Structures are given as structure tokens and as C-alpha cells.
C-alpha positions as CSV (number, residue, x, y, z in Angstrom):
1,M,0.0,0.0,0.0
2,E,1.3,3.4,-0.9
3,V,1.9,5.6,2.1
4,I,1.1,9.3,1.3
5,A,0.2,10.6,4.7
6,E,1.6,9.4,8.0
7,G,0.5,10.0,11.6
8,P,-1.0,8.0,14.4
9,R,-4.4,7.0,13.2
10,G,-4.8,10.2,11.1
11,E,-5.0,12.6,14.0
12,G,-3.0,15.2,12.2
13,L,-5.4,15.2,9.3
14,Q,-8.6,15.0,11.4
15,G,-8.1,18.6,12.5
16,L,-8.1,19.6,8.8
17,G,-11.5,18.0,8.3
18,A,-10.3,14.8,6.7
19,A,-12.5,11.8,7.0
20,L,-10.7,8.8,8.5
21,I,-11.7,5.4,7.0
22,S,-10.1,2.5,8.8
23,V,-9.7,-1.1,7.9
24,S,-9.1,-3.3,10.9
25,P,-9.1,-7.0,11.7
26,V,-12.0,-8.5,13.6
27,A,-13.0,-12.0,14.6
28,G,-13.8,-13.8,11.3
29,G,-12.8,-11.1,8.9
30,W,-12.1,-7.4,8.4
31,C,-14.1,-4.2,9.3
32,V,-14.3,-0.9,7.4
33,S,-15.2,2.0,9.6
34,S,-16.0,5.5,8.5
35,P,-17.8,8.6,9.7
36,I,-20.4,8.5,7.0
37,E,-21.9,5.0,7.1
38,E,-22.2,2.0,9.5
39,S,-19.3,-0.4,9.7
40,L,-18.9,-2.8,6.8
41,M,-17.7,-6.4,7.3
42,F,-15.6,-8.5,4.9
43,L,-14.1,-11.9,4.9
44,T,-10.8,-10.8,3.4
45,G,-8.6,-7.8,3.9
46,D,-8.3,-7.3,0.2
47,H,-12.0,-6.8,-0.2
48,A,-12.1,-4.5,2.8
49,E,-9.3,-2.4,1.6
50,H,-10.8,-2.1,-1.9
51,Q,-14.1,-0.9,-0.4
52,A,-12.3,1.6,1.9
53,R,-10.4,3.0,-1.1
54,T,-13.6,3.3,-3.2
55,L,-15.2,5.2,-0.3
56,G,-12.1,7.4,0.0
57,R,-12.2,8.3,-3.7
58,C,-16.0,8.9,-3.5
59,L,-15.5,11.3,-0.6
60,A,-12.7,13.1,-2.4
61,S,-14.8,13.6,-5.5
62,L,-17.5,15.1,-3.3
63,G,-15.0,17.7,-1.9
64,R,-13.9,16.0,1.4
65,T,-10.3,14.8,2.0
66,A,-10.3,11.2,3.0
67,V,-7.6,9.1,4.7
68,V,-7.7,5.4,4.4
69,E,-5.7,3.5,7.1
70,V,-5.2,-0.3,7.2
71,L,-4.3,-1.8,10.5
72,N,-2.5,-5.1,10.8
73,R,-3.5,-7.9,13.1
74,E,-1.3,-6.4,15.9
75,G,-3.3,-3.1,15.6
76,A,-0.4,-1.1,14.1
77,V,-0.9,1.0,11.0
78,A,0.3,-1.1,8.0
79,G,-0.3,1.7,5.5
80,S,-2.3,4.7,4.6
81,V,-3.4,6.7,1.6
82,T,-4.8,10.1,1.4
83,Y,-7.4,11.2,-1.2
84,P,-7.4,15.0,-1.4
85,A,-10.7,16.8,-1.7
86,G,-11.7,17.4,-5.3
87,E,-9.6,14.6,-6.7
88,R,-11.1,12.0,-8.9
89,G,-8.7,9.1,-8.6
90,E,-9.2,6.1,-10.8
91,G,-6.7,3.7,-9.2
92,S,-7.5,1.0,-6.7
């Protein structure tokens, strides 16, 4: 995963109005949490990360900066990516 913005759980960007979207391991799968919808559950981390990135791109296209963070099974940030407000990224 490409790391564009670093910081413990996005706190530095939260003060700037960024939406934090996190992907974290849970019993039996992976959870995507965001401030705009209820948590989503997935069986694989790949599917969870894909959905989190899709949500991040959607928020950015609507004018809100989004930060996607993926946590590993130990709870540490394994990677993060920032989608700046107004950007219409096409990548995954």
C-alpha cells in the first residue's frame, strides 16, 4: 500500500476536516469503519481495503479529503493513503 500521509491514526489530518476510513481485523474477517456509514464487514482484507479506497475516492470527488488506514493484526498502521478533496482518482 502506498503511504502518502503518516501519523498515528490520522489525528494530524482530522483537524483539517479529513474523514478517517479505517480497515481493521476483527474475529472472522475485516471491518471498514468511516464517519459516513455504518461499519462494513468483509471476509478478506483485500475486499475490505478495496471498499475503503472506493469510499475514500468517492468522498474526495465530493469535496472532502479522506484518509484510508489499514491496520495489521497487531493493531499497528500497516499503510495509509490520502485522497485530497476534489480529486477524482481512478486507481485502486
